[in-house]
Backbone as a printed PyTorch tensor [residue, N CA C, xyz], in Angstrom:
tensor([[[ -3.6070, -27.3300,   3.1000],
         [ -2.7900, -26.1370,   3.1800],
         [ -1.3310, -26.4800,   2.8660]],

        [[ -0.8510, -27.6270,   3.3480],
         [  0.5400, -28.0060,   3.1400],
         [  0.8360, -28.1980,   1.6460]],

        [[ -0.0820, -28.8270,   0.9280],
         [  0.1180, -29.0420,  -0.5120],
         [  0.2310, -27.7170,  -1.2520]],

        [[ -0.6640, -26.7700,  -0.9210],
         [ -0.6240, -25.4550,  -1.5640],
         [  0.6960, -24.7480,  -1.2760]],

        [[  1.1340, -24.8090,  -0.0210],
         [  2.3950, -24.1840,   0.3550],
         [  3.5480, -24.8160,  -0.4180]],

        [[  3.6060, -26.1440,  -0.4400],
         [  4.7000, -26.8340,  -1.1210],
         [  4.7000, -26.5570,  -2.6240]],

        [[  3.5200, -26.3360,  -3.2000],
         [  3.4420, -26.0180,  -4.6250],
         [  3.9580, -24.6020,  -4.9030]],

        [[  3.5030, -23.6220,  -4.1380],
         [  3.8450, -22.2250,  -4.3970],
         [  5.1840, -21.7970,  -3.7990]],

        [[  5.6160, -22.4600,  -2.7600],
         [  6.8810, -22.1370,  -2.0960],
         [  7.7700, -23.3820,  -2.0950]],

        [[  7.9410, -23.9650,  -3.2710],
         [  8.6520, -25.2470,  -3.3860],
         [ 10.1050, -25.1560,  -2.9200]],

        [[ 10.7790, -24.0450,  -3.1990],
         [ 12.1640, -23.9060,  -2.7350],
         [ 12.2310, -23.8770,  -1.2130]],

        [[ 11.3060, -23.1580,  -0.6150],
         [ 11.2550, -23.1200,   0.8490],
         [ 11.0040, -24.5240,   1.3860]],

        [[ 10.0070, -25.1980,   0.8090],
         [  9.6280, -26.5230,   1.2970],
         [ 10.8040, -27.5010,   1.2150]],

        [[ 11.5200, -27.4840,   0.0960],
         [ 12.6810, -28.3800,  -0.0450],
         [ 13.7590, -28.0350,   0.9740]],

        [[ 14.0500, -26.7570,   1.1240],
         [ 15.1040, -26.3360,   2.0420],
         [ 14.7270, -26.5880,   3.5090]],

        [[ 13.4500, -26.4090,   3.8320],
         [ 12.9950, -26.5970,   5.2120],
         [ 12.8820, -28.0650,   5.5960]],

        [[ 12.4110, -28.8890,   4.6650],
         [ 12.1280, -30.2860,   4.9830],
         [ 10.7510, -30.4030,   5.6260]],

        [[ 10.1650, -31.6070,   5.5800],
         [  8.7860, -31.8080,   6.0490],
         [  8.5220, -31.3690,   7.4930]],

        [[  9.4480, -31.6810,   8.3940],
         [  9.2340, -31.3440,   9.8120],
         [  9.1700, -29.8290,  10.0250]],

        [[ 10.0790, -29.0980,   9.3940],
         [ 10.1000, -27.6430,   9.5650],
         [  8.9900, -26.9460,   8.7870]],

        [[  8.5570, -27.5290,   7.6690],
         [  7.3780, -26.9910,   6.9790],
         [  6.1860, -27.0540,   7.9210]],

        [[  6.0350, -28.1950,   8.6020],
         [  4.9300, -28.3430,   9.5560],
         [  5.0160, -27.3030,  10.6760]],

        [[  6.2330, -27.0380,  11.1630],
         [  6.4050, -26.0430,  12.2270],
         [  6.0280, -24.6450,  11.7280]],

        [[  6.4410, -24.3280,  10.5080],
         [  6.0940, -23.0300,   9.9360],
         [  4.5820, -22.9050,   9.7560]],

        [[  3.9770, -23.8970,   9.1520],
         [  2.5390, -23.8320,   8.8890],
         [  1.7130, -23.8110,  10.1670]],

        [[  2.2230, -24.4100,  11.2250],
         [  1.4970, -24.4500,  12.4990],
         [  1.2970, -23.0570,  13.0920]],

        [[  2.1550, -22.1000,  12.7240],
         [  2.0490, -20.7530,  13.2900],
         [  1.4580, -19.7540,  12.2970]],

        [[  0.8910, -20.2540,  11.2000],
         [  0.2490, -19.3770,  10.2230],
         [ -1.2600, -19.5230,  10.2850]],

        [[ -1.9420, -18.5510,   9.7210],
         [ -3.3980, -18.5680,   9.5850],
         [ -3.7240, -18.4320,   8.1090]],

        [[ -4.6610, -19.1990,   7.6230],
         [ -5.0590, -19.1230,   6.2220],
         [ -6.0930, -18.0080,   6.0440]],

        [[ -5.8810, -17.1500,   5.0430],
         [ -6.8090, -16.0640,   4.7370],
         [ -7.3000, -16.2010,   3.2990]],

        [[ -8.5640, -15.8860,   3.0870],
         [ -9.1240, -15.7960,   1.7470],
         [ -9.8120, -14.4500,   1.6600]],

        [[ -9.3430, -13.6120,   0.7270],
         [ -9.8520, -12.2480,   0.6140],
         [-10.4010, -12.0030,  -0.7900]],

        [[-11.4350, -11.1720,  -0.8980],
         [-12.0240, -10.8700,  -2.2140],
         [-11.1750,  -9.8670,  -2.9930]],

        [[-11.4330,  -9.7840,  -4.2780],
         [-10.7780,  -8.7770,  -5.1210],
         [-11.1010,  -7.3820,  -4.5830]],

        [[-10.2050,  -6.4510,  -4.7920],
         [-10.3290,  -5.0430,  -4.3890],
         [-10.1730,  -4.7990,  -2.8990]],

        [[ -9.8400,  -5.7770,  -2.1380],
         [ -9.6270,  -5.6200,  -0.7040],
         [ -8.2140,  -5.0930,  -0.4410]],

        [[ -8.1130,  -4.0360,   0.3490],
         [ -6.8020,  -3.5200,   0.7430],
         [ -6.2790,  -4.4240,   1.8540]],

        [[ -5.0880,  -4.9620,   1.6330],
         [ -4.4790,  -5.8910,   2.5800],
         [ -3.5340,  -5.1440,   3.5100]],

        [[ -2.7300,  -4.2650,   2.9270],
         [ -1.7860,  -3.4340,   3.6670],
         [ -1.9150,  -2.0210,   3.1190]],

        [[ -1.9550,  -1.0390,   4.0200],
         [ -2.0700,   0.3540,   3.5800],
         [ -0.7760,   1.1010,   3.8790]],

        [[ -0.2840,   1.8360,   2.8820],
         [  0.9380,   2.6280,   2.9780],
         [  0.9370,   3.4750,   4.2540]],

        [[  2.0370,   3.4060,   4.9920],
         [  2.2840,   4.1900,   6.2060],
         [  1.4050,   3.8030,   7.4000]],

        [[  0.6820,   2.6880,   7.2900],
         [ -0.1290,   2.2020,   8.4090],
         [  0.5950,   1.0260,   9.0740]],

        [[  0.2490,   0.7110,  10.3250],
         [  0.9210,  -0.3900,  11.0250],
         [  0.7550,  -1.7310,  10.3050]],

        [[  1.8210,  -2.5070,  10.3460],
         [  1.8430,  -3.8570,   9.7750],
         [  2.3020,  -4.7980,  10.8750]],

        [[  1.5890,  -5.8930,  11.0660],
         [  1.9730,  -6.8270,  12.1130],
         [  2.1610,  -8.2500,  11.6190]],

        [[  2.1940,  -8.4400,  10.2840],
         [  2.2680,  -9.7990,   9.7480],
         [  3.0120,  -9.8670,   8.4280]],

        [[  3.4840, -11.0680,   8.1450],
         [  3.9680, -11.4450,   6.8150],
         [  2.8190, -12.1710,   6.1340]],

        [[  2.7240, -12.0460,   4.8250],
         [  1.6920, -12.7380,   4.0600],
         [  2.3530, -13.5220,   2.9470]],

        [[  2.0680, -14.8030,   2.8630],
         [  2.6090, -15.6730,   1.8320],
         [  1.4790, -15.9580,   0.8490]],

        [[  1.6230, -15.4950,  -0.3720],
         [  0.5340, -15.6160,  -1.3580],
         [  0.5080, -17.0210,  -1.9500]],

        [[ -0.6340, -17.6720,  -1.8220],
         [ -0.8270, -19.0110,  -2.3730],
         [ -1.5570, -18.9710,  -3.7110]],

        [[ -2.4760, -18.0100,  -3.8390],
         [ -3.2940, -17.9220,  -5.0520],
         [ -3.7840, -16.4960,  -5.2240]],

        [[ -3.8500, -16.0350,  -6.4780],
         [ -4.3530, -14.7040,  -6.7820],
         [ -3.2350, -13.7030,  -7.0080]],

        [[ -3.6280, -12.4780,  -7.3360],
         [ -2.6610, -11.4160,  -7.5970],
         [ -3.0040, -10.1840,  -6.7910]],

        [[ -1.9460,  -9.4540,  -6.4000],
         [ -2.1030,  -8.2020,  -5.6630],
         [ -1.3000,  -7.1120,  -6.3450]],

        [[ -1.7750,  -5.8880,  -6.2020],
         [ -1.1130,  -4.7130,  -6.7500],
         [ -0.3690,  -4.0140,  -5.6240]],

        [[  0.8470,  -3.5760,  -5.9220],
         [  1.6650,  -2.8400,  -4.9610],
         [  1.7310,  -1.3920,  -5.4400]],

        [[  1.4150,  -0.4450,  -4.5620],
         [  1.4620,   0.9710,  -4.9330],
         [  1.8930,   1.8100,  -3.7410]],

        [[  2.3190,   3.0330,  -4.0460],
         [  2.6240,   4.0150,  -3.0060],
         [  1.8000,   5.2550,  -3.3070]],

        [[  1.5560,   6.0360,  -2.2860],
         [  0.8070,   7.2650,  -2.4730],
         [  1.7540,   8.4470,  -2.4070]],

        [[  1.6530,   9.3230,  -3.3920],
         [  2.4790,  10.5160,  -3.4520],
         [  1.6020,  11.6780,  -3.8930]],

        [[  1.5180,  12.7040,  -3.0510],
         [  0.6910,  13.8800,  -3.3500],
         [ -0.7500,  13.5010,  -3.6860]],

        [[ -1.2960,  12.5640,  -2.9420],
         [ -2.6820,  12.1560,  -3.1380],
         [ -2.9220,  11.2400,  -4.3240]],

        [[ -1.8650,  10.8200,  -5.0080],
         [ -2.0110,   9.9380,  -6.1610],
         [ -1.3720,   8.5910,  -5.8650]],

        [[ -2.0160,   7.5230,  -6.3300],
         [ -1.4420,   6.1910,  -6.2040],
         [ -0.5090,   5.9430,  -7.3830]],

        [[  0.7160,   5.5120,  -7.0720],
         [  1.6980,   5.1690,  -8.0930],
         [  1.9020,   3.6630,  -8.0260]],

        [[  1.4920,   2.9810,  -9.0820],
         [  1.5740,   1.5210,  -9.1170],
         [  3.0230,   1.0910,  -9.3250]],

        [[  3.5000,   0.2270,  -8.4150],
         [  4.8670,  -0.2620,  -8.5010],
         [  4.9470,  -1.6170,  -9.1810]],

        [[  3.8770,  -2.3910,  -9.0870],
         [  3.9070,  -3.7080,  -9.7000],
         [  2.7910,  -4.5970,  -9.2210]],

        [[  2.8160,  -5.8130,  -9.7460],
         [  1.8380,  -6.8420,  -9.4060],
         [  2.6130,  -8.1000,  -9.0310]],

        [[  2.2130,  -8.7480,  -7.9440],
         [  2.8250, -10.0180,  -7.5650],
         [  1.7360, -11.0400,  -7.3050]],

        [[  2.1500, -12.2900,  -7.2870],
         [  1.1840, -13.3640,  -7.1300],
         [  1.7320, -14.5320,  -6.3450]],

        [[  1.2410, -15.7360,  -6.6550],
         [  1.6070, -16.9320,  -5.8930],
         [  3.1170, -17.1140,  -5.7650]],

        [[  3.5250, -17.5290,  -4.5660],
         [  4.9310, -17.7500,  -4.2920],
         [  5.6710, -16.5100,  -3.8300]],

        [[  4.9590, -15.3870,  -3.6900],
         [  5.5710, -14.1330,  -3.2520],
         [  5.1470, -13.8160,  -1.8150]],

        [[  5.9090, -12.9210,  -1.1850],
         [  5.6990, -12.5670,   0.2260],
         [  5.4410, -11.0740,   0.3430]],

        [[  4.5560, -10.7180,   1.2490],
         [  4.2530,  -9.3200,   1.5770],
         [  4.6000,  -9.0790,   3.0420]],

        [[  5.0150,  -7.8650,   3.3690],
         [  5.2590,  -7.4980,   4.7600],
         [  6.6450,  -7.8290,   5.2740]],

        [[  7.5270,  -8.2780,   4.3760],
         [  8.8670,  -8.6850,   4.8010],
         [  9.7080,  -7.5070,   5.2710]],

        [[  9.5090,  -6.3400,   4.6860],
         [ 10.3150,  -5.1810,   5.0780],
         [ 10.0540,  -4.8370,   6.5460]],

        [[  8.8070,  -4.8430,   6.9450],
         [  8.5060,  -4.4580,   8.3250],
         [  9.0240,  -5.4710,   9.3350]],

        [[  8.9250,  -6.7590,   9.0380],
         [  9.3840,  -7.7530,  10.0010],
         [ 10.9080,  -7.7900,  10.0880]],

        [[ 11.5910,  -7.5630,   8.9850],
         [ 13.0480,  -7.6220,   9.0060],
         [ 13.6890,  -6.3540,   9.5360]],

        [[ 13.0940,  -5.2140,   9.2540],
         [ 13.6960,  -3.9380,   9.6550],
         [ 13.2590,  -3.4760,  11.0300]],

        [[ 12.1490,  -3.9990,  11.5120],
         [ 11.6050,  -3.5150,  12.7720],
         [ 10.7010,  -2.3160,  12.5900]],

        [[ 10.6150,  -1.8050,  11.3660],
         [  9.7200,  -0.6850,  11.0460],
         [  8.2870,  -1.2010,  11.1130]],

        [[  7.4640,  -0.5350,  11.8560],
         [  6.0900,  -1.0060,  12.0340],
         [  5.1010,  -0.4060,  11.0440]],

        [[  5.5650,   0.4690,  10.1770],
         [  4.6830,   1.0870,   9.1820],
         [  4.9350,   0.4750,   7.8140]],

        [[  3.8730,   0.3040,   7.0540],
         [  3.9680,  -0.2540,   5.7160],
         [  4.6920,   0.7170,   4.7880]],

        [[  5.4390,   0.1560,   3.8460],
         [  6.1500,   0.9780,   2.8720],
         [  5.3620,   1.1210,   1.5780]],

        [[  4.1970,   0.4570,   1.4950],
         [  3.3630,   0.5360,   0.2920],
         [  1.9500,   0.0610,   0.6230]],

        [[  1.0560,   0.2880,  -0.3330],
         [ -0.3130,  -0.2270,  -0.2230],
         [ -0.4110,  -1.4690,  -1.0900]],

        [[ -1.0240,  -2.4950,  -0.5390],
         [ -1.2070,  -3.7570,  -1.2590],
         [ -2.6990,  -4.0180,  -1.3600]],

        [[ -3.1920,  -4.1870,  -2.5920],
         [ -4.6180,  -4.3860,  -2.8470],
         [ -4.8110,  -5.6420,  -3.6780]],

        [[ -5.7650,  -6.4800,  -3.2910],
         [ -6.0650,  -7.6900,  -4.0520],
         [ -6.6740,  -7.3100,  -5.3990]],

        [[ -6.0880,  -7.7880,  -6.4770],
         [ -6.6440,  -7.5750,  -7.8150],
         [ -7.6560,  -8.6610,  -8.1590]],

        [[ -7.4410,  -9.8390,  -7.6000],
         [ -8.3130, -10.9970,  -7.7840],
         [ -8.6030, -11.5580,  -6.3970]],

        [[ -9.5080, -12.5090,  -6.2730],
         [ -9.6060, -13.1840,  -4.9800],
         [ -8.2370, -13.7780,  -4.6320]],

        [[ -7.8420, -13.6650,  -3.3680],
         [ -6.5070, -14.0620,  -2.9430],
         [ -6.5910, -15.0460,  -1.7820]],

        [[ -5.7620, -16.0840,  -1.8590],
         [ -5.5760, -17.0100,  -0.7440],
         [ -4.1380, -16.8480,  -0.2870]],

        [[ -3.9570, -16.7060,   1.0130],
         [ -2.6010, -16.5370,   1.5390],
         [ -2.4980, -17.0560,   2.9610]],

        [[ -1.2760, -17.1810,   3.3980],
         [ -0.9850, -17.5470,   4.7730],
         [ -0.4930, -16.2930,   5.4900]],

        [[ -0.9910, -16.0940,   6.6880],
         [ -0.5860, -14.9440,   7.5030],
         [  0.2990, -15.4500,   8.6320]],

        [[  1.4690, -14.8280,   8.7570],
         [  2.4060, -15.1510,   9.8200],
         [  2.6600, -13.8740,  10.6080]],

        [[  2.1080, -13.8220,  11.7970],
         [  2.2660, -12.6190,  12.6250],
         [  3.7320, -12.4190,  13.0120]],

        [[  4.1300, -11.1680,  13.1620],
         [  5.5230, -10.8430,  13.4760],
         [  6.0010, -11.5750,  14.7230]],

        [[  5.1840, -11.6250,  15.7660],
         [  5.6180, -12.2830,  17.0010],
         [  5.8330, -13.7770,  16.7740]],

        [[  4.9710, -14.4060,  15.9930],
         [  5.1380, -15.8280,  15.6830],
         [  6.4130, -16.0490,  14.8610]],

        [[  6.6940, -15.1370,  13.9290],
         [  7.9280, -15.2050,  13.1410],
         [  9.1320, -15.0990,  14.0690]],

        [[  9.1120, -14.1100,  14.9490],
         [ 10.2120, -13.9150,  15.8940],
         [ 10.4370, -15.1670,  16.7380]],

        [[  9.3650, -15.7150,  17.2880],
         [  9.4750, -16.9110,  18.1230],
         [ 10.0160, -18.0970,  17.3270]],

        [[  9.5380, -18.2440,  16.0950],
         [  9.9540, -19.3630,  15.2540],
         [ 11.4330, -19.2830,  14.9110]],

        [[ 11.9130, -18.1330,  14.4730],
         [ 13.3260, -18.0540,  14.0960],
         [ 14.2520, -18.0690,  15.3120]],

        [[ 13.7660, -17.6070,  16.4560],
         [ 14.5910, -17.6500,  17.6660],
         [ 14.7700, -19.0920,  18.1570]],

        [[ 13.7690, -19.9190,  17.9300],
         [ 13.7830, -21.2860,  18.4420],
         [ 14.3320, -22.3100,  17.4480]],

        [[ 14.4290, -21.9450,  16.1690],
         [ 14.7690, -22.9510,  15.1710],
         [ 15.7460, -22.3680,  14.1490]],

        [[ 17.0310, -22.7070,  14.3090],
         [ 18.0660, -22.1780,  13.4260],
         [ 17.8240, -22.5730,  11.9710]],

        [[ 17.3860, -23.7980,  11.7100],
         [ 17.1720, -24.2580,  10.3320],
         [ 16.1020, -23.4190,   9.6430]],

        [[ 15.0080, -23.1640,  10.3290],
         [ 13.9360, -22.3420,   9.7620],
         [ 14.4380, -20.9110,   9.5710]],

        [[ 15.1180, -20.3680,  10.5710],
         [ 15.6480, -18.9970,  10.4760],
         [ 16.5760, -18.8620,   9.2770]],

        [[ 17.4500, -19.8030,   9.1010],
         [ 18.4140, -19.7480,   8.0090],
         [ 17.7210, -19.7440,   6.6460]],

        [[ 16.7570, -20.6150,   6.4440],
         [ 16.0510, -20.6940,   5.1620],
         [ 15.2460, -19.4230,   4.9070]],

        [[ 14.4620, -18.9940,   5.8870],
         [ 13.6130, -17.8200,   5.6940],
         [ 14.4350, -16.5550,   5.4790]],

        [[ 15.4450, -16.3450,   6.3000],
         [ 16.2340, -15.1260,   6.1690],
         [ 17.0390, -15.1120,   4.8700]],

        [[ 17.5530, -16.2480,   4.4510],
         [ 18.2610, -16.3070,   3.1640],
         [ 17.3050, -15.9550,   2.0240]],

        [[ 16.0870, -16.4970,   2.0780],
         [ 15.1000, -16.1880,   1.0450],
         [ 14.7590, -14.6960,   1.0370]],

        [[ 14.5480, -14.1170,   2.2100],
         [ 14.1880, -12.7000,   2.2860],
         [ 15.3110, -11.8110,   1.7630]],

        [[ 16.5490, -12.1230,   2.1050],
         [ 17.6780, -11.3300,   1.6130],
         [ 17.7280, -11.3910,   0.0890]],

        [[ 17.6010, -12.5940,  -0.4820],
         [ 17.6140, -12.7360,  -1.9450],
         [ 16.4500, -11.9780,  -2.5800]],

        [[ 15.2770, -12.1030,  -1.9980],
         [ 14.0850, -11.4520,  -2.5440],
         [ 14.2330,  -9.9280,  -2.4860]],

        [[ 14.7020,  -9.4080,  -1.3700],
         [ 14.8640,  -7.9650,  -1.2500],
         [ 15.9380,  -7.4370,  -2.2020]],

        [[ 16.9920,  -8.1870,  -2.3830],
         [ 18.0250,  -7.7700,  -3.3370],
         [ 17.4500,  -7.7280,  -4.7510]],

        [[ 16.6640,  -8.7340,  -5.1180],
         [ 16.0250,  -8.7410,  -6.4420],
         [ 15.0920,  -7.5490,  -6.6040]],

        [[ 14.3170,  -7.2640,  -5.5580],
         [ 13.3810,  -6.1380,  -5.6370],
         [ 14.1130,  -4.8000,  -5.7090]],

        [[ 15.2170,  -4.6870,  -4.9950],
         [ 16.0080,  -3.4530,  -5.0490],
         [ 16.5570,  -3.2440,  -6.4530]],

        [[ 17.1010,  -4.3030,  -7.0480],
         [ 17.6170,  -4.1860,  -8.4120],
         [ 16.5070,  -3.7990,  -9.3890]],

        [[ 15.3460,  -4.4240,  -9.2630],
         [ 14.2230,  -4.1110, -10.1570],
         [ 13.7510,  -2.6790,  -9.9510]],

        [[ 13.7030,  -2.2240,  -8.7030],
         [ 13.2850,  -0.8510,  -8.4230],
         [ 14.2740,   0.1490,  -8.9840]],

        [[ 15.5570,  -0.1080,  -8.8130],
         [ 16.5800,   0.7980,  -9.3430],
         [ 16.4460,   0.9050, -10.8540]],

        [[ 16.2190,  -0.2080, -11.4940],
         [ 16.0580,  -0.2020, -12.9500],
         [ 14.8090,   0.5860, -13.3560]],

        [[ 13.7060,   0.3590, -12.6700],
         [ 12.4660,   1.0660, -12.9840],
         [ 12.5990,   2.5600, -12.7900]],

        [[ 13.1950,   2.9750, -11.6720],
         [ 13.3580,   4.4010, -11.4100],
         [ 14.2960,   5.0480, -12.4250]],

        [[ 15.3410,   4.3170, -12.7950],
         [ 16.2730,   4.8570, -13.7930],
         [ 15.5630,   5.0530, -15.1340]],

        [[ 14.7010,   4.1140, -15.4960],
         [ 13.9670,   4.2220, -16.7530],
         [ 12.9740,   5.3780, -16.7230]],

        [[ 12.4130,   5.6430, -15.5600],
         [ 11.4740,   6.7480, -15.4170],
         [ 12.1810,   8.1000, -15.5400]],

        [[ 13.4180,   8.1450, -15.0740],
         [ 14.1700,   9.4070, -15.0620],
         [ 14.9810,   9.5310, -16.3470]],

        [[ 14.3840,  10.1230, -17.3450],
         [ 15.0660,  10.4320, -18.6030],
         [ 15.6900,   9.2320, -19.2890]],

        [[ 15.1980,   8.0530, -19.0440],
         [ 15.7310,   6.8790, -19.7040],
         [ 17.1650,   6.5670, -19.3170]],

        [[ 17.6020,   7.0690, -18.1620],
         [ 18.9760,   6.8620, -17.7170],
         [ 19.1960,   5.3950, -17.3570]],

        [[ 20.4050,   4.8880, -17.5340],
         [ 20.6750,   3.5000, -17.1530],
         [ 20.6500,   3.3430, -15.6340]],

        [[ 20.3790,   2.1410, -15.1430],
         [ 20.3520,   1.9280, -13.6980],
         [ 21.7370,   2.1250, -13.0880]],

        [[ 21.7790,   2.4890, -11.8110],
         [ 23.0770,   2.6730, -11.1620],
         [ 23.8310,   1.3520, -11.1040]],

        [[ 25.1830,   1.4480, -11.0280],
         [ 26.0060,   0.2430, -10.9650],
         [ 25.8170,  -0.4920,  -9.6460]],

        [[ 25.5820,   0.2480,  -8.5740],
         [ 25.4450,  -0.3600,  -7.2650],
         [ 24.2030,   0.1950,  -6.5740]],

        [[ 23.5290,  -0.6660,  -5.7730],
         [ 22.4190,  -0.1400,  -4.9900],
         [ 22.9510,   0.7770,  -3.9020]],

        [[ 22.1190,   1.7160,  -3.4360],
         [ 22.5780,   2.6200,  -2.3840],
         [ 22.9620,   1.8470,  -1.1280]],

        [[ 24.0430,   2.2600,  -0.4880],
         [ 24.5090,   1.5690,   0.7140],
         [ 23.8410,   2.1740,   1.9330]],

        [[ 23.1670,   1.3450,   2.6830],
         [ 22.5860,   1.7710,   3.9540],
         [ 22.5660,   0.5550,   4.8600]],

        [[ 23.6800,   0.3210,   5.5180],
         [ 23.7750,  -0.8630,   6.3590],
         [ 23.5990,  -0.5370,   7.8360]],

        [[ 23.0990,   0.6470,   8.1230],
         [ 22.9230,   1.0240,   9.5170],
         [ 21.7180,   0.3100,  10.1090]],

        [[ 21.8510,  -0.1930,  11.3180],
         [ 20.7180,  -0.8600,  11.9410],
         [ 19.6260,   0.1450,  12.2930]],

        [[ 18.4280,  -0.3320,  12.3390],
         [ 17.2980,   0.5310,  12.6370],
         [ 17.2190,   0.8190,  14.1360]],

        [[ 16.7180,   1.9710,  14.4630],
         [ 16.4950,   2.3090,  15.8690],
         [ 15.0210,   2.1530,  16.2250]],

        [[ 14.1760,   1.8130,  15.2370],
         [ 12.7400,   1.7370,  15.4600],
         [ 12.3070,   0.3860,  16.0160]],

        [[ 13.0970,  -0.6250,  15.8340],
         [ 12.7370,  -1.9570,  16.2830],
         [ 13.9200,  -2.8700,  16.0510]],

        [[ 13.6850,  -4.1270,  16.1800],
         [ 14.7580,  -5.0900,  16.0420],
         [ 15.0850,  -5.3330,  14.5770]],

        [[ 16.3520,  -5.2610,  14.2130],
         [ 16.8130,  -5.5550,  12.8750],
         [ 17.1390,  -7.0450,  12.8580]],

        [[ 16.2150,  -7.8610,  12.3100],
         [ 16.3220,  -9.3110,  12.4110],
         [ 17.4890,  -9.8720,  11.6200]],

        [[ 17.8210,  -9.2830,  10.5150],
         [ 18.9590,  -9.7900,   9.7500],
         [ 20.2270,  -9.6320,  10.5720]],

        [[ 20.4270,  -8.4260,  11.1160],
         [ 21.6180,  -8.1810,  11.9250],
         [ 21.6150,  -9.0670,  13.1660]],

        [[ 20.5040,  -9.1700,  13.8770],
         [ 20.4880,  -9.9590,  15.1080],
         [ 20.6990, -11.4410,  14.8290]],

        [[ 20.2110, -11.9170,  13.7000],
         [ 20.4120, -13.3220,  13.3360],
         [ 21.8970, -13.6010,  13.1200]],

        [[ 22.5490, -12.7660,  12.3020],
         [ 23.9440, -13.0140,  12.0010],
         [ 24.8570, -12.6800,  13.1720]],

        [[ 24.4150, -11.8490,  14.0950],
         [ 25.1860, -11.6030,  15.3110],
         [ 25.2930, -12.8660,  16.1550]],

        [[ 24.2870, -13.7560,  16.0440],
         [ 24.2790, -14.9880,  16.8300],
         [ 25.0470, -16.1270,  16.1720]],

        [[ 25.3650, -15.9790,  14.8800],
         [ 26.0340, -17.0500,  14.1490],
         [ 27.5380, -16.9030,  14.3340]],

        [[ 28.2080, -17.9370,  14.8810],
         [ 29.6610, -17.8550,  15.0810],
         [ 30.3860, -17.6470,  13.7420]],

        [[ 31.4050, -16.8090,  13.7620],
         [ 32.2510, -16.6190,  12.5950],
         [ 31.7120, -15.6320,  11.5710]],

        [[ 30.6120, -14.9160,  11.8780],
         [ 30.0930, -13.9400,  10.9020],
         [ 30.3320, -12.5380,  11.3930]]])
């Protein structure tokens, strides 16, 4: 499992170092799912992060009874990050395996315990999630702009820095604990 993780999440592995990789992997569960299996369903409860080691999944949302495909992701990508970081317990999309998928499951409570106890792990994971979400926001803005009359993407992403009232906002709580931020 460690070799697969280090191959697909090489930046994480380098930043974490061997000892912290072991700590992260110790709180994960390995899953192997067949093609066409729904992993996360839009607007349903989510209690885990999923780190994709092998295979591809489709991301979609449902609107007026129709599935709208947002994209496909594969090895080295993470699912469920929005719910764990925002405290929102409902999925923001449906994720379906397109091929057989191997992944690591990290339950929200295990994530919370891990980042609360280990600043080095918290720093690496949260930095990665912020970068990943920013990339996804930029890609989404571009896609939506292209869908709407071929308009160019907005210059800035929409500002919404208000903390959530639905659960713990992990990004805010993490940086609240860091001196000088």
